[in-house]
PyMOL Python script that loads the backbone (N, CA, C, O; Angstrom):
from pymol import cmd

cmd.read_pdbstr("""\
ATOM      1  N   UNK A   1       8.855  13.248  10.132  1.00  0.00           N
ATOM      2  CA  UNK A   1       9.736  11.927   9.480  1.00  0.00           C
ATOM      3  C   UNK A   1       8.907  11.833   8.269  1.00  0.00           C
ATOM      4  O   UNK A   1       7.684  11.968   8.309  1.00  0.00           O
ATOM      5  N   UNK A   2       9.562  11.604   7.207  1.00  0.00           N
ATOM      6  CA  UNK A   2       9.046  11.356   5.944  1.00  0.00           C
ATOM      7  C   UNK A   2       8.051  10.040   5.818  1.00  0.00           C
ATOM      8  O   UNK A   2       8.078   9.053   6.553  1.00  0.00           O
ATOM      9  N   UNK A   3       7.264  10.250   4.824  1.00  0.00           N
ATOM     10  CA  UNK A   3       6.246   9.208   4.646  1.00  0.00           C
ATOM     11  C   UNK A   3       7.062   7.983   4.185  1.00  0.00           C
ATOM     12  O   UNK A   3       6.800   6.997   4.875  1.00  0.00           O
ATOM     13  N   UNK A   4       7.891   7.778   3.307  1.00  0.00           N
ATOM     14  CA  UNK A   4       8.709   6.693   2.999  1.00  0.00           C
ATOM     15  C   UNK A   4       9.420   6.132   4.007  1.00  0.00           C
ATOM     16  O   UNK A   4       9.684   4.944   3.823  1.00  0.00           O
ATOM     17  N   UNK A   5       9.888   6.709   5.213  1.00  0.00           N
ATOM     18  CA  UNK A   5      10.535   6.234   6.231  1.00  0.00           C
ATOM     19  C   UNK A   5       9.632   5.519   7.130  1.00  0.00           C
ATOM     20  O   UNK A   5       9.970   4.500   7.732  1.00  0.00           O
ATOM     21  N   UNK A   6       8.510   6.049   7.211  1.00  0.00           N
ATOM     22  CA  UNK A   6       7.493   5.348   7.973  1.00  0.00           C
ATOM     23  C   UNK A   6       7.069   3.962   7.327  1.00  0.00           C
ATOM     24  O   UNK A   6       7.053   2.895   7.941  1.00  0.00           O
ATOM     25  N   UNK A   7       6.710   4.149   5.919  1.00  0.00           N
ATOM     26  CA  UNK A   7       6.304   2.956   5.141  1.00  0.00           C
ATOM     27  C   UNK A   7       7.401   1.952   5.181  1.00  0.00           C
ATOM     28  O   UNK A   7       7.013   0.795   5.340  1.00  0.00           O
ATOM     29  N   UNK A   8       8.709   2.138   5.069  1.00  0.00           N
ATOM     30  CA  UNK A   8       9.740   0.935   5.025  1.00  0.00           C
ATOM     31  C   UNK A   8      10.160   0.911   6.343  1.00  0.00           C
ATOM     32  O   UNK A   8      11.352   0.606   6.378  1.00  0.00           O
ATOM     33  N   UNK A   9       9.664   1.113   7.510  1.00  0.00           N
ATOM     34  CA  UNK A   9      10.078   0.794   8.766  1.00  0.00           C
ATOM     35  C   UNK A   9      10.996   1.460   9.557  1.00  0.00           C
ATOM     36  O   UNK A   9      11.585   0.882  10.471  1.00  0.00           O
ATOM     37  N   UNK A  10      11.227   3.007   9.199  1.00  0.00           N
ATOM     38  CA  UNK A  10      12.106   3.906   9.703  1.00  0.00           C
ATOM     39  C   UNK A  10      11.279   4.630  10.889  1.00  0.00           C
ATOM     40  O   UNK A  10      11.891   5.521  11.479  1.00  0.00           O
ATOM     41  N   UNK A  11      10.214   4.404  11.224  1.00  0.00           N
ATOM     42  CA  UNK A  11       9.618   4.833  12.401  1.00  0.00           C
ATOM     43  C   UNK A  11       8.324   4.442  12.855  1.00  0.00           C
ATOM     44  O   UNK A  11       7.762   5.004  13.796  1.00  0.00           O
ATOM     45  N   UNK A  12       7.776   3.375  12.130  1.00  0.00           N
ATOM     46  CA  UNK A  12       6.724   2.751  12.344  1.00  0.00           C
ATOM     47  C   UNK A  12       6.955   1.282  12.675  1.00  0.00           C
ATOM     48  O   UNK A  12       7.042   0.426  11.795  1.00  0.00           O
ATOM     49  N   UNK A  13       7.055   1.009  14.036  1.00  0.00           N
ATOM     50  CA  UNK A  13       7.263  -0.557  14.573  1.00  0.00           C
ATOM     51  C   UNK A  13       6.435  -1.427  14.125  1.00  0.00           C
ATOM     52  O   UNK A  13       6.785  -2.607  14.127  1.00  0.00           O
ATOM     53  N   UNK A  14       5.219  -1.076  13.664  1.00  0.00           N
ATOM     54  CA  UNK A  14       4.286  -2.208  13.078  1.00  0.00           C
ATOM     55  C   UNK A  14       4.432  -2.586  11.683  1.00  0.00           C
ATOM     56  O   UNK A  14       4.025  -3.649  11.212  1.00  0.00           O
ATOM     57  N   UNK A  15       5.121  -1.532  10.949  1.00  0.00           N
ATOM     58  CA  UNK A  15       5.269  -1.618   9.425  1.00  0.00           C
ATOM     59  C   UNK A  15       6.202  -3.020   9.132  1.00  0.00           C
ATOM     60  O   UNK A  15       7.222  -3.370   9.724  1.00  0.00           O
ATOM     61  N   UNK A  16       5.523  -3.666   8.059  1.00  0.00           N
ATOM     62  CA  UNK A  16       6.414  -4.849   7.636  1.00  0.00           C
ATOM     63  C   UNK A  16       7.800  -4.397   7.157  1.00  0.00           C
ATOM     64  O   UNK A  16       7.961  -3.274   6.678  1.00  0.00           O
ATOM     65  N   UNK A  17       8.856  -5.334   7.297  1.00  0.00           N
ATOM     66  CA  UNK A  17      10.178  -4.901   7.031  1.00  0.00           C
ATOM     67  C   UNK A  17      10.418  -4.745   5.366  1.00  0.00           C
ATOM     68  O   UNK A  17      11.048  -3.795   4.901  1.00  0.00           O
ATOM     69  N   UNK A  18       9.932  -5.626   4.680  1.00  0.00           N
ATOM     70  CA  UNK A  18       9.913  -5.718   3.330  1.00  0.00           C
ATOM     71  C   UNK A  18       8.703  -5.158   2.499  1.00  0.00           C
ATOM     72  O   UNK A  18       7.543  -5.528   2.678  1.00  0.00           O
ATOM     73  N   UNK A  19       9.076  -4.280   1.625  1.00  0.00           N
ATOM     74  CA  UNK A  19       7.967  -3.924   0.924  1.00  0.00           C
ATOM     75  C   UNK A  19       8.000  -4.341  -0.452  1.00  0.00           C
ATOM     76  O   UNK A  19       9.098  -4.337  -1.009  1.00  0.00           O
ATOM     77  N   UNK A  20       6.836  -4.752  -1.180  1.00  0.00           N
ATOM     78  CA  UNK A  20       7.119  -5.143  -2.586  1.00  0.00           C
ATOM     79  C   UNK A  20       5.991  -4.382  -3.566  1.00  0.00           C
ATOM     80  O   UNK A  20       4.832  -4.133  -3.234  1.00  0.00           O
ATOM     81  N   UNK A  21       6.541  -4.112  -4.699  1.00  0.00           N
ATOM     82  CA  UNK A  21       5.968  -3.299  -5.575  1.00  0.00           C
ATOM     83  C   UNK A  21       5.280  -3.892  -6.769  1.00  0.00           C
ATOM     84  O   UNK A  21       5.821  -4.923  -7.168  1.00  0.00           O
ATOM     85  N   UNK A  22       4.319  -3.537  -7.377  1.00  0.00           N
ATOM     86  CA  UNK A  22       3.762  -4.174  -8.666  1.00  0.00           C
ATOM     87  C   UNK A  22       3.338  -2.824  -9.349  1.00  0.00           C
ATOM     88  O   UNK A  22       3.149  -1.813  -8.672  1.00  0.00           O
ATOM     89  N   UNK A  23       3.184  -2.845 -10.816  1.00  0.00           N
ATOM     90  CA  UNK A  23       2.698  -1.955 -11.569  1.00  0.00           C
ATOM     91  C   UNK A  23       1.391  -2.478 -12.258  1.00  0.00           C
ATOM     92  O   UNK A  23       1.401  -3.535 -12.889  1.00  0.00           O
ATOM     93  N   UNK A  24       0.282  -1.722 -12.122  1.00  0.00           N
ATOM     94  CA  UNK A  24      -1.000  -2.147 -12.371  1.00  0.00           C
ATOM     95  C   UNK A  24      -1.673  -0.957 -13.219  1.00  0.00           C
ATOM     96  O   UNK A  24      -1.669   0.189 -12.769  1.00  0.00           O
ATOM     97  N   UNK A  25      -2.233  -1.258 -14.421  1.00  0.00           N
ATOM     98  CA  UNK A  25      -2.906   0.060 -15.143  1.00  0.00           C
ATOM     99  C   UNK A  25      -2.016   1.221 -15.097  1.00  0.00           C
ATOM    100  O   UNK A  25      -2.636   2.259 -14.868  1.00  0.00           O
ATOM    101  N   UNK A  26      -0.732   1.370 -15.247  1.00  0.00           N
ATOM    102  CA  UNK A  26      -0.149   2.457 -14.992  1.00  0.00           C
ATOM    103  C   UNK A  26      -0.053   3.095 -13.652  1.00  0.00           C
ATOM    104  O   UNK A  26       0.449   4.212 -13.533  1.00  0.00           O
ATOM    105  N   UNK A  27      -0.542   2.389 -12.586  1.00  0.00           N
ATOM    106  CA  UNK A  27      -0.240   2.821 -11.150  1.00  0.00           C
ATOM    107  C   UNK A  27       0.547   1.977 -10.541  1.00  0.00           C
ATOM    108  O   UNK A  27       0.387   0.767 -10.707  1.00  0.00           O
ATOM    109  N   UNK A  28       1.553   2.486  -9.714  1.00  0.00           N
ATOM    110  CA  UNK A  28       2.525   1.608  -9.001  1.00  0.00           C
ATOM    111  C   UNK A  28       1.897   1.431  -7.625  1.00  0.00           C
ATOM    112  O   UNK A  28       1.455   2.352  -6.938  1.00  0.00           O
ATOM    113  N   UNK A  29       1.909   0.187  -7.315  1.00  0.00           N
ATOM    114  CA  UNK A  29       1.382  -0.202  -5.797  1.00  0.00           C
ATOM    115  C   UNK A  29       2.312  -0.812  -5.025  1.00  0.00           C
ATOM    116  O   UNK A  29       2.872  -1.837  -5.411  1.00  0.00           O
ATOM    117  N   UNK A  30       2.553  -0.285  -3.941  1.00  0.00           N
ATOM    118  CA  UNK A  30       3.528  -0.916  -2.804  1.00  0.00           C
ATOM    119  C   UNK A  30       2.816  -1.399  -1.761  1.00  0.00           C
ATOM    120  O   UNK A  30       2.081  -0.647  -1.122  1.00  0.00           O
ATOM    121  N   UNK A  31       2.930  -2.576  -1.490  1.00  0.00           N
ATOM    122  CA  UNK A  31       2.096  -3.420  -0.503  1.00  0.00           C
ATOM    123  C   UNK A  31       2.935  -2.929   0.737  1.00  0.00           C
ATOM    124  O   UNK A  31       4.154  -3.104   0.754  1.00  0.00           O
ATOM    125  N   UNK A  32       2.236  -2.279   1.831  1.00  0.00           N
ATOM    126  CA  UNK A  32       2.694  -2.075   3.032  1.00  0.00           C
ATOM    127  C   UNK A  32       1.964  -2.499   4.299  1.00  0.00           C
ATOM    128  O   UNK A  32       1.604  -1.683   5.147  1.00  0.00           O
ATOM    129  N   UNK A  33       1.761  -3.816   4.392  1.00  0.00           N
ATOM    130  CA  UNK A  33       0.913  -4.488   5.413  1.00  0.00           C
ATOM    131  C   UNK A  33       1.525  -4.129   6.776  1.00  0.00           C
ATOM    132  O   UNK A  33       2.726  -4.294   6.992  1.00  0.00           O
ATOM    133  N   UNK A  34       0.713  -3.657   7.651  1.00  0.00           N
ATOM    134  CA  UNK A  34       1.238  -3.167   9.093  1.00  0.00           C
ATOM    135  C   UNK A  34       0.918  -4.342  10.064  1.00  0.00           C
ATOM    136  O   UNK A  34      -0.231  -4.766  10.195  1.00  0.00           O
ATOM    137  N   UNK A  35       2.070  -4.887  10.790  1.00  0.00           N
ATOM    138  CA  UNK A  35       1.934  -5.791  11.743  1.00  0.00           C
ATOM    139  C   UNK A  35       1.168  -5.334  13.083  1.00  0.00           C
ATOM    140  O   UNK A  35       1.515  -4.334  13.712  1.00  0.00           O
ATOM    141  N   UNK A  36       0.127  -6.135  13.450  1.00  0.00           N
ATOM    142  CA  UNK A  36      -0.720  -6.167  14.599  1.00  0.00           C
ATOM    143  C   UNK A  36      -0.658  -7.142  15.373  1.00  0.00           C
ATOM    144  O   UNK A  36      -1.689  -7.810  15.299  1.00  0.00           O
ATOM    145  N   UNK A  37       0.136  -7.570  16.142  1.00  0.00           N
ATOM    146  CA  UNK A  37       0.151  -8.843  16.938  1.00  0.00           C
ATOM    147  C   UNK A  37       0.543  -9.773  16.006  1.00  0.00           C
ATOM    148  O   UNK A  37       1.575  -9.662  15.344  1.00  0.00           O
ATOM    149  N   UNK A  38      -0.335 -10.804  15.915  1.00  0.00           N
ATOM    150  CA  UNK A  38       0.031 -12.072  14.860  1.00  0.00           C
ATOM    151  C   UNK A  38      -0.705 -11.869  13.457  1.00  0.00           C
ATOM    152  O   UNK A  38      -0.615 -12.719  12.571  1.00  0.00           O
ATOM    153  N   UNK A  39      -1.410 -10.732  13.315  1.00  0.00           N
ATOM    154  CA  UNK A  39      -1.906 -10.424  12.034  1.00  0.00           C
ATOM    155  C   UNK A  39      -1.324  -9.310  11.391  1.00  0.00           C
ATOM    156  O   UNK A  39      -0.369  -8.772  11.951  1.00  0.00           O
ATOM    157  N   UNK A  40      -1.756  -8.841  10.246  1.00  0.00           N
ATOM    158  CA  UNK A  40      -1.270  -7.794   9.394  1.00  0.00           C
ATOM    159  C   UNK A  40      -2.461  -6.899   8.771  1.00  0.00           C
ATOM    160  O   UNK A  40      -3.263  -7.403   7.984  1.00  0.00           O
ATOM    161  N   UNK A  41      -2.527  -5.667   9.129  1.00  0.00           N
ATOM    162  CA  UNK A  41      -3.708  -4.877   8.553  1.00  0.00           C
ATOM    163  C   UNK A  41      -3.109  -4.456   7.134  1.00  0.00           C
ATOM    164  O   UNK A  41      -1.982  -4.020   6.898  1.00  0.00           O
ATOM    165  N   UNK A  42      -4.165  -4.703   6.250  1.00  0.00           N
ATOM    166  CA  UNK A  42      -4.145  -4.328   4.662  1.00  0.00           C
ATOM    167  C   UNK A  42      -3.728  -2.761   4.581  1.00  0.00           C
ATOM    168  O   UNK A  42      -4.369  -1.859   5.120  1.00  0.00           O
ATOM    169  N   UNK A  43      -2.617  -2.600   3.864  1.00  0.00           N
ATOM    170  CA  UNK A  43      -2.302  -1.251   3.510  1.00  0.00           C
ATOM    171  C   UNK A  43      -1.374  -1.089   2.380  1.00  0.00           C
ATOM    172  O   UNK A  43      -0.373  -1.802   2.313  1.00  0.00           O
ATOM    173  N   UNK A  44      -1.630  -0.225   1.511  1.00  0.00           N
ATOM    174  CA  UNK A  44      -0.813   0.006   0.257  1.00  0.00           C
ATOM    175  C   UNK A  44      -0.591   1.339  -0.175  1.00  0.00           C
ATOM    176  O   UNK A  44      -1.477   2.170   0.024  1.00  0.00           O
ATOM    177  N   UNK A  45       0.443   1.654  -0.726  1.00  0.00           N
ATOM    178  CA  UNK A  45       0.574   2.907  -1.178  1.00  0.00           C
ATOM    179  C   UNK A  45       0.311   3.031  -2.840  1.00  0.00           C
ATOM    180  O   UNK A  45       1.000   2.308  -3.561  1.00  0.00           O
ATOM    181  N   UNK A  46      -0.438   3.719  -3.311  1.00  0.00           N
ATOM    182  CA  UNK A  46      -0.777   3.684  -4.620  1.00  0.00           C
ATOM    183  C   UNK A  46      -0.267   4.984  -5.424  1.00  0.00           C
ATOM    184  O   UNK A  46      -0.715   6.091  -5.127  1.00  0.00           O
ATOM    185  N   UNK A  47       0.589   4.836  -6.349  1.00  0.00           N
ATOM    186  CA  UNK A  47       1.136   6.150  -7.044  1.00  0.00           C
ATOM    187  C   UNK A  47       1.148   6.082  -8.707  1.00  0.00           C
ATOM    188  O   UNK A  47       1.212   5.065  -9.398  1.00  0.00           O
ATOM    189  N   UNK A  48       1.079   7.298  -9.091  1.00  0.00           N
ATOM    190  CA  UNK A  48       1.156   7.421 -10.443  1.00  0.00           C
ATOM    191  C   UNK A  48       1.893   8.750 -10.889  1.00  0.00           C
ATOM    192  O   UNK A  48       1.690   9.866 -10.411  1.00  0.00           O
ATOM    193  N   UNK A  49       2.757   8.433 -11.864  1.00  0.00           N
ATOM    194  CA  UNK A  49       3.144   9.761 -12.406  1.00  0.00           C
ATOM    195  C   UNK A  49       2.496  10.590 -13.230  1.00  0.00           C
ATOM    196  O   UNK A  49       2.530  10.146 -14.377  1.00  0.00           O
ATOM    197  N   UNK A  50       1.945  11.558 -13.143  1.00  0.00           N
ATOM    198  CA  UNK A  50       1.098  12.611 -14.215  1.00  0.00           C
ATOM    199  C   UNK A  50       1.911  13.737 -14.387  1.00  0.00           C
ATOM    200  O   UNK A  50       2.346  14.329 -13.398  1.00  0.00           O
ATOM    201  N   UNK A  51       2.164  14.097 -15.510  1.00  0.00           N
ATOM    202  CA  UNK A  51       2.745  15.299 -15.935  1.00  0.00           C
ATOM    203  C   UNK A  51       3.813  16.016 -15.140  1.00  0.00           C
ATOM    204  O   UNK A  51       3.903  17.187 -14.774  1.00  0.00           O
ATOM    205  N   UNK A  52       4.749  14.757 -14.951  1.00  0.00           N
ATOM    206  CA  UNK A  52       5.999  15.191 -14.310  1.00  0.00           C
ATOM    207  C   UNK A  52       5.812  15.114 -12.698  1.00  0.00           C
ATOM    208  O   UNK A  52       6.792  15.394 -12.008  1.00  0.00           O
ATOM    209  N   UNK A  53       4.792  14.805 -12.174  1.00  0.00           N
ATOM    210  CA  UNK A  53       4.610  15.045 -10.967  1.00  0.00           C
ATOM    211  C   UNK A  53       4.023  13.410 -10.343  1.00  0.00           C
ATOM    212  O   UNK A  53       3.135  12.813 -10.951  1.00  0.00           O
ATOM    213  N   UNK A  54       4.577  12.913  -9.248  1.00  0.00           N
ATOM    214  CA  UNK A  54       4.115  11.812  -8.610  1.00  0.00           C
ATOM    215  C   UNK A  54       2.866  12.019  -7.687  1.00  0.00           C
ATOM    216  O   UNK A  54       3.002  12.810  -6.754  1.00  0.00           O
ATOM    217  N   UNK A  55       1.799  11.459  -7.836  1.00  0.00           N
ATOM    218  CA  UNK A  55       0.580  11.592  -7.221  1.00  0.00           C
ATOM    219  C   UNK A  55       0.486  10.359  -6.189  1.00  0.00           C
ATOM    220  O   UNK A  55       0.816   9.255  -6.622  1.00  0.00           O
ATOM    221  N   UNK A  56       0.110  10.458  -5.019  1.00  0.00           N
ATOM    222  CA  UNK A  56       0.090   9.148  -4.334  1.00  0.00           C
ATOM    223  C   UNK A  56      -1.234   9.366  -3.120  1.00  0.00           C
ATOM    224  O   UNK A  56      -1.728  10.396  -2.662  1.00  0.00           O
ATOM    225  N   UNK A  57      -1.510   7.989  -2.874  1.00  0.00           N
ATOM    226  CA  UNK A  57      -2.642   7.726  -2.080  1.00  0.00           C
ATOM    227  C   UNK A  57      -2.327   6.690  -1.141  1.00  0.00           C
ATOM    228  O   UNK A  57      -2.001   5.593  -1.595  1.00  0.00           O
ATOM    229  N   UNK A  58      -2.372   6.862   0.060  1.00  0.00           N
ATOM    230  CA  UNK A  58      -2.281   5.774   1.169  1.00  0.00           C
ATOM    231  C   UNK A  58      -3.505   4.971   1.407  1.00  0.00           C
ATOM    232  O   UNK A  58      -4.345   5.490   2.143  1.00  0.00           O
ATOM    233  N   UNK A  59      -3.742   3.870   0.944  1.00  0.00           N
ATOM    234  CA  UNK A  59      -4.719   3.081   1.135  1.00  0.00           C
ATOM    235  C   UNK A  59      -4.510   2.115   2.558  1.00  0.00           C
ATOM    236  O   UNK A  59      -3.565   1.332   2.650  1.00  0.00           O
ATOM    237  N   UNK A  60      -5.513   2.289   3.623  1.00  0.00           N
ATOM    238  CA  UNK A  60      -5.447   1.580   4.912  1.00  0.00           C
ATOM    239  C   UNK A  60      -6.895   1.028   5.003  1.00  0.00           C
ATOM    240  O   UNK A  60      -7.869   1.780   4.991  1.00  0.00           O
ATOM    241  N   UNK A  61      -6.991  -0.376   5.097  1.00  0.00           N
ATOM    242  CA  UNK A  61      -8.167  -1.066   5.351  1.00  0.00           C
ATOM    243  C   UNK A  61      -8.365  -1.648   6.794  1.00  0.00           C
ATOM    244  O   UNK A  61      -7.411  -1.946   7.513  1.00  0.00           O
ATOM    245  N   UNK A  62      -9.602  -1.780   7.138  1.00  0.00           N
ATOM    246  CA  UNK A  62      -9.552  -2.452   8.353  1.00  0.00           C
ATOM    247  C   UNK A  62      -9.525  -3.904   8.555  1.00  0.00           C
ATOM    248  O   UNK A  62      -9.716  -4.466   9.634  1.00  0.00           O
ATOM    249  N   UNK A  63      -9.250  -4.514   7.333  1.00  0.00           N
ATOM    250  CA  UNK A  63      -9.094  -5.953   7.120  1.00  0.00           C
ATOM    251  C   UNK A  63      -7.723  -6.360   7.746  1.00  0.00           C
ATOM    252  O   UNK A  63      -6.662  -5.770   7.545  1.00  0.00           O
ATOM    253  N   UNK A  64      -7.902  -7.448   8.528  1.00  0.00           N
ATOM    254  CA  UNK A  64      -6.399  -8.043   8.683  1.00  0.00           C
ATOM    255  C   UNK A  64      -6.335  -9.658   8.400  1.00  0.00           C
ATOM    256  O   UNK A  64      -7.245 -10.460   8.611  1.00  0.00           O
ATOM    257  N   UNK A  65      -5.033  -9.933   7.869  1.00  0.00           N
ATOM    258  CA  UNK A  65      -4.714 -11.014   7.347  1.00  0.00           C
ATOM    259  C   UNK A  65      -3.709 -11.662   8.222  1.00  0.00           C
ATOM    260  O   UNK A  65      -2.867 -10.956   8.778  1.00  0.00           O
ATOM    261  N   UNK A  66      -3.727 -13.102   8.414  1.00  0.00           N
ATOM    262  CA  UNK A  66      -2.609 -13.935   8.986  1.00  0.00           C
ATOM    263  C   UNK A  66      -1.650 -14.106   8.021  1.00  0.00           C
ATOM    264  O   UNK A  66      -2.022 -14.414   6.889  1.00  0.00           O
ATOM    265  N   UNK A  67      -0.285 -13.940   8.301  1.00  0.00           N
ATOM    266  CA  UNK A  67       1.027 -14.035   7.633  1.00  0.00           C
ATOM    267  C   UNK A  67       1.140 -13.137   6.783  1.00  0.00           C
ATOM    268  O   UNK A  67       0.099 -12.738   6.260  1.00  0.00           O
ATOM    269  N   UNK A  68       2.396 -12.554   6.390  1.00  0.00           N
ATOM    270  CA  UNK A  68       3.002 -11.636   5.705  1.00  0.00           C
ATOM    271  C   UNK A  68       2.749 -11.824   4.310  1.00  0.00           C
ATOM    272  O   UNK A  68       2.380 -10.849   3.653  1.00  0.00           O
ATOM    273  N   UNK A  69       2.895 -12.943   3.763  1.00  0.00           N
ATOM    274  CA  UNK A  69       2.762 -13.095   2.266  1.00  0.00           C
ATOM    275  C   UNK A  69       1.326 -13.069   2.131  1.00  0.00           C
ATOM    276  O   UNK A  69       0.985 -12.385   1.166  1.00  0.00           O
ATOM    277  N   UNK A  70       0.524 -13.500   2.667  1.00  0.00           N
ATOM    278  CA  UNK A  70      -1.028 -13.394   2.517  1.00  0.00           C
ATOM    279  C   UNK A  70      -1.252 -12.039   2.529  1.00  0.00           C
ATOM    280  O   UNK A  70      -1.896 -11.591   1.581  1.00  0.00           O
ATOM    281  N   UNK A  71      -0.843 -11.225   3.441  1.00  0.00           N
ATOM    282  CA  UNK A  71      -1.145  -9.810   3.662  1.00  0.00           C
ATOM    283  C   UNK A  71      -0.825  -9.135   2.454  1.00  0.00           C
ATOM    284  O   UNK A  71      -1.640  -8.452   1.835  1.00  0.00           O
ATOM    285  N   UNK A  72       0.519  -9.345   2.067  1.00  0.00           N
ATOM    286  CA  UNK A  72       0.924  -8.681   0.651  1.00  0.00           C
ATOM    287  C   UNK A  72      -0.024  -8.998  -0.511  1.00  0.00           C
ATOM    288  O   UNK A  72      -0.291  -8.142  -1.354  1.00  0.00           O
ATOM    289  N   UNK A  73      -0.509 -10.187  -0.544  1.00  0.00           N
ATOM    290  CA  UNK A  73      -1.294 -10.356  -1.687  1.00  0.00           C
ATOM    291  C   UNK A  73      -2.741  -9.584  -1.550  1.00  0.00           C
ATOM    292  O   UNK A  73      -3.324  -8.980  -2.450  1.00  0.00           O
ATOM    293  N   UNK A  74      -3.131  -9.746  -0.310  1.00  0.00           N
ATOM    294  CA  UNK A  74      -4.457  -8.899   0.005  1.00  0.00           C
ATOM    295  C   UNK A  74      -4.208  -7.465  -0.208  1.00  0.00           C
ATOM    296  O   UNK A  74      -5.156  -6.793  -0.616  1.00  0.00           O
ATOM    297  N   UNK A  75      -3.111  -6.913  -0.002  1.00  0.00           N
ATOM    298  CA  UNK A  75      -2.777  -5.378  -0.241  1.00  0.00           C
ATOM    299  C   UNK A  75      -2.934  -5.127  -1.586  1.00  0.00           C
ATOM    300  O   UNK A  75      -3.674  -4.220  -1.965  1.00  0.00           O
ATOM    301  N   UNK A  76      -2.255  -5.906  -2.434  1.00  0.00           N
ATOM    302  CA  UNK A  76      -2.318  -5.750  -4.044  1.00  0.00           C
ATOM    303  C   UNK A  76      -3.783  -5.963  -4.479  1.00  0.00           C
ATOM    304  O   UNK A  76      -4.342  -5.190  -5.257  1.00  0.00           O
ATOM    305  N   UNK A  77      -4.355  -7.003  -3.965  1.00  0.00           N
ATOM    306  CA  UNK A  77      -5.851  -7.169  -4.292  1.00  0.00           C
ATOM    307  C   UNK A  77      -6.651  -6.083  -4.112  1.00  0.00           C
ATOM    308  O   UNK A  77      -7.298  -5.617  -5.049  1.00  0.00           O
ATOM    309  N   UNK A  78      -6.685  -5.568  -2.872  1.00  0.00           N
ATOM    310  CA  UNK A  78      -7.549  -4.446  -2.558  1.00  0.00           C
ATOM    311  C   UNK A  78      -7.334  -2.982  -3.382  1.00  0.00           C
ATOM    312  O   UNK A  78      -8.191  -2.199  -3.791  1.00  0.00           O
ATOM    313  N   UNK A  79      -5.824  -2.917  -3.468  1.00  0.00           N
ATOM    314  CA  UNK A  79      -5.445  -1.639  -4.289  1.00  0.00           C
ATOM    315  C   UNK A  79      -6.163  -1.707  -5.637  1.00  0.00           C
ATOM    316  O   UNK A  79      -6.968  -0.903  -6.107  1.00  0.00           O
ATOM    317  N   UNK A  80      -5.690  -2.853  -6.158  1.00  0.00           N
ATOM    318  CA  UNK A  80      -6.332  -3.140  -7.714  1.00  0.00           C
ATOM    319  C   UNK A  80      -7.725  -2.917  -7.715  1.00  0.00           C
ATOM    320  O   UNK A  80      -8.155  -2.408  -8.750  1.00  0.00           O
ATOM    321  N   UNK A  81      -8.446  -3.137  -6.929  1.00  0.00           N
ATOM    322  CA  UNK A  81     -10.042  -3.096  -6.628  1.00  0.00           C
ATOM    323  C   UNK A  81     -10.287  -1.570  -6.580  1.00  0.00           C
ATOM    324  O   UNK A  81     -11.192  -1.158  -7.306  1.00  0.00           O
ATOM    325  N   UNK A  82      -9.647  -0.724  -5.872  1.00  0.00           N
ATOM    326  CA  UNK A  82      -9.914   0.689  -5.739  1.00  0.00           C
ATOM    327  C   UNK A  82      -9.395   1.364  -7.031  1.00  0.00           C
ATOM    328  O   UNK A  82     -10.099   2.279  -7.458  1.00  0.00           O
ATOM    329  N   UNK A  83      -8.288   1.061  -7.710  1.00  0.00           N
ATOM    330  CA  UNK A  83      -7.973   1.461  -8.962  1.00  0.00           C
ATOM    331  C   UNK A  83      -9.015   1.445 -10.025  1.00  0.00           C
ATOM    332  O   UNK A  83      -9.426   2.437 -10.627  1.00  0.00           O
ATOM    333  N   UNK A  84      -9.473  -0.028 -10.223  1.00  0.00           N
ATOM    334  CA  UNK A  84     -10.626  -0.222 -10.989  1.00  0.00           C
ATOM    335  C   UNK A  84     -11.945   0.405 -10.772  1.00  0.00           C
ATOM    336  O   UNK A  84     -12.743   0.604 -11.688  1.00  0.00           O
ATOM    337  N   UNK A  85     -12.150   0.709  -9.548  1.00  0.00           N
ATOM    338  CA  UNK A  85     -13.326   1.465  -9.130  1.00  0.00           C
ATOM    339  C   UNK A  85     -13.300   2.949  -9.149  1.00  0.00           C
ATOM    340  O   UNK A  85     -14.309   3.622  -9.361  1.00  0.00           O
ATOM    341  N   UNK A  86     -12.171   3.422  -8.931  1.00  0.00           N
ATOM    342  CA  UNK A  86     -11.901   4.960  -8.805  1.00  0.00           C
ATOM    343  C   UNK A  86     -11.009   5.617  -9.689  1.00  0.00           C
ATOM    344  O   UNK A  86     -11.084   6.833  -9.866  1.00  0.00           O
ATOM    345  N   UNK A  87      -9.947   4.716 -10.406  1.00  0.00           N
ATOM    346  CA  UNK A  87      -9.026   5.216 -11.428  1.00  0.00           C
ATOM    347  C   UNK A  87      -8.128   6.432 -10.521  1.00  0.00           C
ATOM    348  O   UNK A  87      -7.682   6.294  -9.382  1.00  0.00           O
ATOM    349  N   UNK A  88      -8.018   7.690 -11.442  1.00  0.00           N
ATOM    350  CA  UNK A  88      -7.297   8.581 -10.838  1.00  0.00           C
ATOM    351  C   UNK A  88      -7.909   9.563  -9.719  1.00  0.00           C
ATOM    352  O   UNK A  88      -7.317  10.430  -9.077  1.00  0.00           O
ATOM    353  N   UNK A  89      -9.361   9.154  -9.664  1.00  0.00           N
ATOM    354  CA  UNK A  89     -10.138  10.194  -8.594  1.00  0.00           C
ATOM    355  C   UNK A  89      -9.497   9.661  -7.224  1.00  0.00           C
ATOM    356  O   UNK A  89      -9.762  10.371  -6.254  1.00  0.00           O
ATOM    357  N   UNK A  90      -8.827   8.714  -7.015  1.00  0.00           N
ATOM    358  CA  UNK A  90      -8.356   8.601  -5.735  1.00  0.00           C
ATOM    359  C   UNK A  90      -7.232   9.514  -5.231  1.00  0.00           C
ATOM    360  O   UNK A  90      -6.758   9.453  -4.096  1.00  0.00           O
ATOM    361  N   UNK A  91      -6.865  10.346  -6.168  1.00  0.00           N
ATOM    362  CA  UNK A  91      -5.806  11.491  -5.765  1.00  0.00           C
ATOM    363  C   UNK A  91      -6.472  12.745  -5.544  1.00  0.00           C
ATOM    364  O   UNK A  91      -5.818  13.755  -5.285  1.00  0.00           O
ATOM    365  N   UNK A  92      -7.877  12.754  -5.637  1.00  0.00           N
ATOM    366  CA  UNK A  92      -8.465  14.179  -5.277  1.00  0.00           C
ATOM    367  C   UNK A  92      -8.741  14.355  -3.735  1.00  0.00           C
ATOM    368  O   UNK A  92      -9.200  15.414  -3.306  1.00  0.00           O
TER     369      UNK A  92
END
""", "prot")
cmd.dss("prot")
cmd.show_as("cartoon", "prot")
cmd.util.cbc("prot")
cmd.orient("prot")
């Protein structure tokens, strides 16, 4: 099953049904919080196009948040933090 299908609800019952995307410092961040009971696990797909190739990194944190909207905010916040700390090294 493809990664995108899993991320957008095609095979992962816990994945949030709506994905939201932001551009930050040239990176494309897609918030993909994972539902776990009454909370959501912080998860995001970080992508960047380099020399005609799309590089990607799946960020999954142990952090859980109440509510989908708050979870999406947390996904973006954590992804931006990783980008600020590691830049393109996250793709290695």
